[in-house]
C-alpha positions as CSV (number, residue, x, y, z in Angstrom):
1,X,-1.5,0.8,-15.5
2,X,-2.3,-3.2,-14.6
3,X,-5.6,-4.2,-13.1
4,X,-6.2,-7.1,-10.4
5,X,-9.5,-9.0,-10.6
6,X,-10.6,-11.9,-8.7
7,X,-12.4,-14.9,-11.0
8,X,-15.5,-16.2,-10.3
9,X,-15.1,-19.9,-10.3
10,X,-18.4,-21.7,-11.4
11,X,-18.6,-24.8,-9.9
12,X,-15.6,-27.3,-9.4
13,X,-12.8,-26.1,-11.6
14,X,-9.9,-28.2,-11.8
15,X,-6.2,-27.2,-13.1
16,X,-6.3,-29.4,-16.1
17,X,-9.3,-27.5,-17.1
18,X,-6.4,-24.6,-18.0
19,X,-4.1,-27.4,-19.8
20,X,-4.5,-25.8,-23.3
21,X,-4.3,-21.8,-22.3
22,X,-1.3,-22.4,-20.4
23,X,0.2,-25.7,-22.4
24,X,2.4,-23.1,-24.7
25,X,4.5,-21.9,-22.0
26,X,8.0,-23.0,-21.5
27,X,7.4,-22.6,-17.3
28,X,4.3,-24.4,-17.4
29,X,5.3,-27.9,-17.8
30,X,8.1,-27.5,-14.5
31,X,5.5,-25.7,-12.8
32,X,3.0,-28.4,-12.8
33,X,5.2,-31.0,-12.1
34,X,6.5,-29.0,-9.0
35,X,2.7,-28.6,-8.2
36,X,1.7,-32.0,-8.2
37,X,4.9,-32.8,-6.2
38,X,4.0,-30.3,-3.7
39,X,0.4,-31.6,-3.5
40,X,1.8,-35.1,-2.8
41,X,4.5,-34.5,-0.1
42,X,2.5,-31.6,1.8
43,X,-1.3,-32.3,0.7
44,X,-2.4,-28.4,1.6
45,X,-3.2,-25.7,-0.4
46,X,-1.0,-24.0,-2.7
47,X,-0.3,-20.4,-4.4
48,X,1.0,-20.8,-7.7
49,X,1.7,-17.4,-9.9
50,X,2.7,-17.5,-13.9
51,X,4.3,-14.2,-14.2
52,X,5.1,-12.5,-17.6
53,X,2.0,-14.4,-19.6
54,X,2.1,-12.3,-22.8
55,X,5.1,-13.3,-25.3
56,X,5.6,-13.1,-28.6
57,X,4.7,-16.4,-29.0
58,X,1.8,-16.7,-26.4
59,X,-0.5,-14.5,-25.6
60,X,-4.2,-14.6,-23.7
61,X,-6.8,-11.6,-24.1
62,X,-10.1,-11.1,-22.5
63,X,-13.5,-9.9,-24.7
64,X,-16.4,-7.8,-23.3
65,X,-19.7,-9.9,-23.2
66,X,-22.5,-7.3,-24.4
67,X,-26.0,-8.1,-25.6
68,X,-24.1,-8.6,-28.9
69,X,-21.4,-11.1,-28.4
70,X,-22.1,-14.6,-28.8
71,X,-19.9,-16.6,-26.4
72,X,-17.9,-18.9,-28.0
73,X,-16.8,-16.9,-31.3
74,X,-13.7,-15.4,-29.7
75,X,-12.4,-12.7,-32.1
76,X,-9.3,-10.8,-31.6
77,X,-10.4,-7.2,-32.7
78,X,-13.3,-7.7,-29.8
79,X,-10.6,-7.7,-26.9
80,X,-10.3,-5.4,-24.4
81,X,-7.5,-6.8,-22.0
82,X,-4.4,-9.0,-22.4
83,X,-3.7,-11.0,-19.4
84,X,-0.6,-10.5,-17.8
85,X,-0.1,-12.8,-14.8
86,X,-2.6,-15.5,-13.2
87,X,-2.5,-16.3,-9.7
88,X,-4.0,-19.7,-8.7
89,X,-4.7,-21.1,-5.2
90,X,-5.2,-25.2,-5.5
91,X,-5.7,-27.5,-3.4
92,X,-4.9,-31.1,-5.1
93,X,-6.2,-30.9,-8.6
94,X,-9.0,-28.5,-7.5
95,X,-8.6,-24.6,-8.4
96,X,-10.2,-23.0,-4.6
97,X,-9.2,-19.3,-6.5
98,X,-7.9,-17.6,-9.0
99,X,-6.9,-14.0,-9.9
100,X,-5.4,-12.5,-13.3
101,X,-3.8,-9.3,-13.7
102,X,-4.7,-7.5,-17.0
103,X,-3.3,-4.9,-19.1
104,X,-6.2,-2.9,-20.9
105,X,-5.5,-2.4,-24.1
106,X,-6.1,0.6,-26.4
107,X,-8.9,-0.9,-28.7
108,X,-12.7,0.4,-29.0
109,X,-13.7,-2.3,-26.6
110,X,-10.4,-1.6,-24.5
111,X,-11.5,2.3,-24.2
112,X,-14.8,1.0,-23.0
113,X,-13.4,-1.5,-20.1
114,X,-11.0,1.7,-19.2
115,X,-13.9,4.4,-19.1
116,X,-15.9,1.4,-16.9
117,X,-13.0,0.5,-14.7
118,X,-12.3,4.5,-14.1
119,X,-15.8,4.8,-13.5
120,X,-15.3,2.4,-10.6
121,X,-17.8,0.5,-11.6
122,X,-18.1,-3.1,-10.7
123,X,-16.4,-5.3,-13.2
124,X,-16.7,-9.3,-13.4
125,X,-14.5,-10.9,-15.0
126,X,-15.6,-14.7,-15.7
127,X,-13.5,-17.7,-18.0
128,X,-15.3,-19.4,-21.1
129,X,-15.1,-23.2,-20.3
130,X,-16.4,-25.4,-22.8
131,X,-15.8,-29.3,-22.3
132,X,-13.6,-28.8,-19.2
133,X,-11.4,-26.9,-20.9
134,X,-11.1,-22.5,-20.3
135,X,-10.9,-20.9,-23.3
136,X,-10.9,-17.6,-22.8
137,X,-11.5,-14.5,-20.2
138,X,-14.3,-12.3,-20.4
139,X,-16.1,-9.0,-18.7
140,X,-19.6,-10.6,-17.7
141,X,-22.8,-8.6,-18.2
142,X,-21.2,-5.5,-19.4
143,X,-24.5,-4.7,-21.6
144,X,-26.3,-3.2,-18.6
145,X,-23.5,-0.6,-18.6
146,X,-23.1,0.1,-22.3
147,X,-26.0,2.1,-23.9
148,X,-27.5,1.1,-27.8
149,X,-25.6,4.2,-28.9
150,X,-22.6,3.7,-27.5
151,X,-22.2,0.3,-28.3
């Protein structure tokens, strides 16, 4: 079952921050052009949705941020969810809000995340940004929910 999460945007985030992770999707160039034209003509906030992100050639994943996880070292075997879609609210070049739809994976970390979701824990997903580029998504402060015995 898919889950929806609003992503906390730390500070000002521009649409260009997503170029690296979205550039591999065939519709990205066309959508980016449409966004710029709409912004020029209408000059107002617009919603932009990218559906069916995970394809055979392009995938986005998220990891757990436990006490032992060093952000910046993304390993696919540590993934806990796959990003299925992204929804942006854009004002000019600035991203005002971001929502993702995820599918929890059946990996060890995915099972931990599923258990937390099923327990109605307050899950917060953030994006890892280096040099104005979003690298990947991660579940923030998950360590406070996981005991050392289950980690």
